[in-house]
C-alpha positions as CSV (number, residue, x, y, z in Angstrom):
1,M,-24.5,-13.6,28.3
2,I,-27.2,-11.3,27.0
3,K,-30.8,-12.4,27.6
4,T,-32.7,-13.3,24.4
5,G,-36.2,-13.6,25.9
6,F,-36.5,-17.0,24.4
7,I,-36.1,-19.7,27.1
8,F,-34.8,-22.4,24.8
9,M,-32.0,-20.1,23.6
10,D,-31.0,-18.8,27.0
11,E,-30.8,-22.3,28.4
12,L,-28.3,-23.2,25.7
13,N,-26.1,-20.3,26.9
14,C,-25.1,-19.5,23.3
15,L,-25.2,-15.7,23.1
16,N,-22.0,-14.9,25.0
17,S,-19.5,-12.2,24.0
18,G,-17.4,-13.5,21.1
19,D,-20.0,-16.1,20.0
20,L,-21.2,-16.4,16.4
21,I,-24.8,-17.6,16.0
22,S,-26.1,-18.8,12.7
23,I,-29.9,-18.7,12.0
24,Q,-30.8,-20.7,8.8
25,G,-33.9,-21.6,7.0
26,N,-35.6,-21.7,3.6
27,C,-38.9,-20.7,5.1
28,M,-40.3,-17.1,5.3
29,Q,-40.4,-17.3,9.1
30,T,-36.6,-17.4,9.3
31,E,-36.3,-13.7,8.8
32,Q,-39.3,-13.0,11.0
33,F,-37.5,-14.9,13.8
34,V,-34.3,-12.9,13.4
35,I,-36.3,-9.6,13.7
36,S,-38.3,-10.9,16.7
37,L,-35.1,-12.0,18.4
38,M,-33.5,-8.6,17.8
39,Q,-36.3,-6.8,19.5
40,S,-36.6,-9.4,22.3
41,I,-32.9,-8.7,23.0
42,L,-33.5,-5.0,23.2
43,D,-36.5,-5.5,25.5
44,R,-34.4,-7.4,28.0
45,N,-31.1,-5.7,27.9
46,D,-29.8,-2.1,28.3
47,G,-28.0,-1.1,25.2
48,Y,-28.3,-1.2,21.4
49,V,-27.7,-3.5,18.4
50,L,-25.8,-2.9,15.2
51,L,-27.9,-4.0,12.2
52,L,-25.8,-4.5,9.1
53,Q,-27.2,-5.0,5.5
54,K,-30.7,-4.0,6.6
55,R,-31.7,-3.7,2.9
56,N,-31.4,-7.4,2.6
57,F,-34.2,-8.1,5.0
58,D,-37.5,-8.4,3.0
59,Y,-39.7,-7.4,5.9
60,F,-37.3,-5.2,7.8
61,T,-36.7,-2.6,5.1
62,G,-35.8,1.1,5.1
63,S,-39.6,1.8,5.2
64,I,-39.6,1.1,8.9
65,F,-37.0,3.8,9.5
66,N,-38.2,6.2,6.7
67,E,-41.7,6.9,7.9
68,Y,-43.3,5.0,5.0
69,S,-45.3,1.8,5.3
70,A,-45.9,-0.4,2.2
71,T,-47.8,-3.1,4.1
72,S,-49.8,-3.3,7.3
73,D,-47.1,-5.5,8.9
74,N,-44.5,-2.9,8.2
75,A,-46.6,-0.3,10.0
76,L,-47.0,-2.6,13.0
77,V,-43.3,-3.5,13.1
78,K,-42.5,0.2,13.0
79,D,-44.6,0.7,16.1
80,R,-43.2,-2.3,18.0
81,I,-39.5,-2.1,17.2
82,S,-37.1,0.0,19.2
83,K,-35.8,2.1,16.3
84,D,-33.9,4.5,18.6
85,R,-31.8,1.6,19.9
86,I,-30.9,0.1,16.5
87,L,-28.0,1.4,14.5
88,P,-28.9,0.3,11.0
89,R,-26.2,0.4,8.3
90,G,-26.1,-0.9,4.7
91,S,-22.3,-1.1,4.7
92,L,-20.1,-4.0,3.7
93,F,-16.9,-4.8,5.5
94,N,-14.1,-7.3,5.1
95,D,-12.1,-6.6,8.2
96,A,-13.2,-6.7,11.9
97,E,-10.8,-3.9,13.0
98,L,-12.2,-1.7,10.2
99,L,-15.7,-2.4,11.4
100,Q,-14.7,-1.4,14.9
101,K,-13.3,2.0,13.6
102,S,-16.5,2.4,11.5
103,L,-18.6,1.9,14.5
104,S,-16.8,4.7,16.4
105,A,-17.4,7.0,13.4
106,W,-21.1,6.0,13.1
107,L,-21.6,6.8,16.8
108,G,-20.2,10.2,16.2
109,M,-23.0,11.1,13.8
110,D,-25.7,13.3,15.1
111,K,-28.5,10.8,14.7
112,F,-26.6,8.1,16.6
113,K,-24.9,10.2,19.3
114,H,-27.6,9.1,21.9
115,L,-26.0,5.6,21.6
116,Q,-22.5,6.6,22.5
117,D,-22.8,5.8,26.2
118,K,-24.8,2.6,25.7
119,K,-23.5,-0.9,25.4
120,L,-23.4,-2.7,22.1
121,L,-25.4,-5.8,22.7
122,A,-25.1,-7.7,19.4
123,I,-24.3,-7.4,15.7
124,I,-27.0,-8.7,13.4
125,T,-26.5,-9.3,9.7
126,P,-27.6,-11.4,6.7
127,I,-24.6,-13.3,5.5
128,Y,-25.7,-14.7,2.1
129,K,-25.1,-11.2,0.5
130,L,-22.4,-10.0,2.8
131,R,-19.7,-10.1,0.1
132,H,-19.8,-11.2,-3.5
133,D,-16.1,-12.0,-3.8
134,I,-15.7,-14.4,-0.8
135,T,-17.3,-17.7,0.1
136,E,-20.0,-18.0,2.8
137,E,-17.5,-19.8,5.1
138,E,-14.9,-17.0,4.7
139,A,-17.6,-14.5,5.5
140,T,-18.4,-16.3,8.7
141,L,-14.8,-16.2,9.7
142,I,-14.8,-12.4,9.3
143,L,-18.0,-12.3,11.5
144,K,-16.4,-14.6,14.1
145,D,-13.4,-12.3,14.2
146,A,-15.7,-9.3,14.6
147,A,-17.5,-11.0,17.5
148,Q,-14.2,-11.5,19.3
149,I,-12.7,-8.1,18.6
150,L,-15.8,-6.1,19.5
151,N,-16.5,-8.6,22.4
152,V,-20.2,-9.1,21.5
153,P,-22.3,-12.0,20.0
154,V,-22.9,-11.8,16.3
155,I,-26.1,-13.2,14.8
156,C,-26.0,-14.0,11.1
157,W,-29.0,-14.9,9.0
158,Q,-28.7,-17.4,6.2
159,K,-31.9,-17.6,4.3
160,D,-30.8,-19.8,1.5
161,S,-28.2,-22.0,3.2
162,S,-28.4,-25.5,4.7
163,D,-24.8,-26.0,5.5
164,I,-23.5,-26.1,9.1
165,L,-20.9,-23.3,9.4
166,L,-17.7,-24.5,11.1
167,A,-17.1,-21.0,12.6
168,A,-20.5,-20.8,14.2
169,D,-20.8,-21.6,17.9
170,M,-24.4,-22.6,17.4
171,T,-26.7,-23.0,14.4
172,F,-30.5,-22.6,14.6
173,K,-32.3,-24.2,11.7
174,L,-36.0,-23.2,11.0
175,S,-38.3,-25.2,8.8
176,A,-42.0,-25.0,7.8
177,V,-44.3,-27.1,5.6
178,N,-43.8,-26.0,2.0
179,G,-41.5,-23.2,3.2
180,Y,-44.2,-21.1,4.7
181,K,-47.0,-23.0,6.4
182,E,-47.1,-23.9,10.1
183,P,-45.9,-25.8,12.1
184,I,-42.5,-24.0,12.5
185,D,-39.8,-26.3,13.8
186,I,-36.5,-25.0,15.2
187,E,-33.5,-27.2,15.6
188,A,-30.3,-26.2,17.4
189,V,-27.1,-27.8,16.0
190,N,-23.7,-27.5,17.6
191,P,-20.4,-27.1,15.6
192,S,-20.0,-30.9,15.5
193,G,-23.3,-31.2,13.7
194,N,-25.2,-32.8,16.6
195,T,-28.7,-31.6,17.3
196,V,-28.9,-30.4,20.9
197,L,-32.5,-29.2,21.0
198,Q,-35.7,-29.3,18.9
199,I,-38.7,-27.1,19.5
200,Q,-41.9,-26.4,17.7
201,A,-43.7,-23.1,17.9
202,N,-47.2,-23.0,19.3
203,T,-46.7,-26.3,21.2
204,S,-44.7,-24.8,24.1
205,S,-44.0,-21.3,25.5
206,L,-42.6,-20.3,22.1
207,K,-45.5,-18.7,20.1
208,Y,-45.7,-17.7,16.5
209,T,-48.4,-15.5,14.9
210,E,-48.8,-15.3,11.1
211,H,-50.5,-11.9,11.3
212,L,-49.2,-9.2,13.6
213,K,-52.6,-7.7,14.0
214,D,-53.5,-10.8,16.0
215,C,-51.1,-10.0,18.8
216,Q,-49.3,-7.2,20.6
217,K,-45.8,-8.4,19.8
218,L,-43.7,-9.4,16.8
219,W,-44.1,-12.8,15.0
220,F,-42.2,-14.9,17.5
221,Y,-42.5,-14.4,21.3
222,E,-42.5,-16.2,24.6
223,E,-45.7,-16.8,26.5
224,K,-45.1,-17.3,30.2
């Protein structure tokens, strides 16, 4: 299992090779949590992550990679994210074996050759726009297949969904007052639909900051 840097996730033992993790929420902090989790994984493991559909992240846009900052948060994310250990692609795929072949081709590109000898830690992707001609549930089956074939955990982000995906090994649901105000609650739900954990940011070791200028990390982080 890879280390996430978030105690409540590590104790659930849910980011093993072949696992599919769904992160859902209709609040703006959902995406911030995914980005924070991605960097926390990179901080605690030797390897890289494959980021698919990066253009569908509102905060995590091409500006972070293209030396352009439209907002102060983008500038701070750019400084705090391990860009050299993220393989960002905008590609769509509908077959796990094709993704595996594409990964080999991407690693052969000059700008990604430094990742060839590193371990792929996880695949991270939004799912609500993964494909326009298949259902969300069908898309998760493709991602689950990819997790097993590439032998890594896959983390999918569903900003506009509230359904528990049958293919997911664990679903984390984020909620906030009016969709953007604190407190931020996180609920972990297993495939049977049972809540196995609930945690609220800023009431435990899990911290959340609305403005990155107020801390030295990303939006979500653990405080020992």
